C-alpha positions as CSV (number, residue, x, y, z in Angstrom):
1,M,12.3,-21.2,18.5
2,T,13.9,-20.4,15.2
3,A,13.0,-17.8,12.6
4,L,11.6,-20.6,10.4
5,S,9.6,-22.1,13.3
6,L,8.1,-18.6,14.0
7,L,7.2,-18.2,10.3
8,L,5.5,-21.6,10.3
9,A,3.7,-21.0,13.6
10,V,2.3,-17.6,12.5
11,K,1.3,-19.0,9.0
12,I,-0.6,-21.8,10.7
13,A,-2.3,-19.6,13.2
14,I,-3.4,-16.9,10.7
15,T,-4.5,-19.5,8.1
16,A,-6.5,-21.5,10.6
17,G,-8.3,-18.4,12.0
18,V,-8.7,-16.3,8.9
19,V,-9.2,-18.9,6.1
20,I,-9.9,-22.4,7.4
21,S,-12.5,-21.6,10.0
22,P,-14.6,-19.3,7.9
23,F,-14.5,-21.5,4.8
24,L,-15.4,-24.6,6.8
25,F,-18.1,-23.1,9.1
26,M,-19.6,-19.9,7.7
27,S,-22.8,-19.8,5.8
28,K,-22.8,-19.5,2.0
29,A,-24.3,-16.0,2.1
30,A,-21.6,-14.8,4.5
31,L,-18.9,-16.4,2.4
32,D,-20.3,-14.9,-0.8
33,A,-20.2,-11.5,0.8
34,R,-16.8,-12.0,2.3
35,A,-15.2,-13.4,-0.9
36,G,-17.1,-11.3,-3.3
37,L,-17.6,-14.3,-5.5
38,G,-21.0,-16.0,-5.3
39,A,-20.0,-19.7,-5.8
40,P,-22.8,-21.9,-7.2
41,D,-23.1,-23.8,-4.0
42,L,-21.4,-24.2,-0.6
43,T,-19.2,-27.1,-1.8
44,L,-16.6,-24.9,-3.5
45,Y,-16.0,-23.0,-0.3
46,R,-15.8,-26.1,1.8
47,L,-13.4,-27.7,-0.6
48,Y,-11.2,-24.6,-0.4
49,G,-11.3,-24.8,3.4
50,V,-10.3,-28.5,3.3
51,A,-7.4,-27.7,0.9
52,M,-6.2,-25.0,3.2
53,L,-6.5,-27.4,6.2
54,A,-4.2,-29.9,4.3
55,L,-1.6,-27.1,3.8
56,V,-1.7,-26.3,7.5
57,V,-1.2,-30.0,8.4
58,A,1.9,-30.0,6.2
59,Y,3.1,-26.7,7.8
60,A,2.5,-28.2,11.3
61,G,4.7,-31.2,10.3
62,G,7.4,-28.7,9.2
63,L,7.0,-26.8,12.5
64,I,7.5,-30.0,14.5
65,R,10.6,-30.8,12.5
66,T,12.1,-27.3,13.0
67,L,11.5,-27.6,16.7
68,A,13.4,-30.9,16.6
69,G,16.3,-29.1,14.8
70,E,15.6,-30.5,11.3
71,F,15.3,-28.3,8.2
72,P,12.0,-29.2,6.4
73,G,13.1,-28.4,2.8
74,E,10.0,-29.8,1.2
75,I,7.8,-27.7,3.5
76,V,9.8,-24.6,2.7
77,A,9.4,-25.3,-1.0
78,M,5.7,-25.9,-0.6
79,G,5.3,-22.6,1.3
80,L,7.3,-20.7,-1.3
81,V,5.2,-22.0,-4.2
82,S,1.9,-21.6,-2.3
83,N,2.6,-18.0,-1.1
84,A,4.5,-16.7,-4.2
85,G,1.8,-18.3,-6.4
86,A,-0.9,-16.6,-4.4
87,A,0.8,-13.2,-4.6
88,G,1.6,-13.7,-8.3
89,T,-1.9,-14.7,-9.2
90,M,-3.3,-11.7,-7.3
91,V,-1.0,-9.4,-9.2
92,A,-1.6,-11.1,-12.6
93,T,-5.4,-11.0,-12.3
94,G,-5.5,-7.4,-11.0
95,Y,-7.0,-8.5,-7.6
96,A,-3.9,-7.0,-5.9
97,R,-5.6,-3.6,-6.4
98,V,-8.6,-4.8,-4.5
99,Q,-6.7,-6.5,-1.8
100,P,-3.2,-4.9,-1.6
101,A,-2.6,-5.8,2.1
102,L,-3.4,-9.5,1.4
103,T,-1.2,-9.5,-1.6
104,L,1.7,-8.0,0.4
105,A,1.1,-10.6,3.2
106,F,1.4,-13.5,0.7
107,A,4.5,-11.9,-0.8
108,A,6.1,-11.3,2.6
109,V,5.5,-14.9,3.6
110,A,6.9,-16.1,0.3
111,L,10.0,-13.9,0.9
112,G,10.4,-15.5,4.3
113,F,10.3,-19.0,2.8
114,L,12.7,-17.9,0.0
115,M,15.2,-16.6,2.6
116,A,14.9,-19.9,4.5
117,A,15.6,-21.9,1.3
118,L,18.6,-19.8,0.4
119,W,20.0,-19.5,4.0
120,P,18.8,-22.5,6.0
121,G,21.5,-22.0,8.6
122,P,20.3,-18.6,9.8
123,A,16.7,-19.7,9.4
124,M,17.4,-22.6,11.8
125,T,19.3,-20.5,14.4
126,A,17.5,-20.1,17.7
127,L,15.9,-16.7,18.2
128,W,15.9,-16.9,22.0
């Protein structure tokens, strides 16, 4: 397993458990309370869950490629845009004050993808 494989595996597991499962299976009332939003109906939440599922499918493809010794540049770029964009949006909208740990988590993952993009050799070196 490489550092990039580990980053992708952790990103997949956490996103599936913390984001996808709730947004696809929780009730609207529970999601309203959790998200602090109050979407007009359940469809918006379900669409978000499906969008996150699509990202995880792409991350899984990248994980498979890293385990085969290939560097998935497009997946690294997608992860960088997704996570840096999330962190940046949270900062720009002031939501980072409400969810500082989540903002830092997105920023840390973005930093991991940035490091992989800049130094693919070390990112693809076996950890053990």
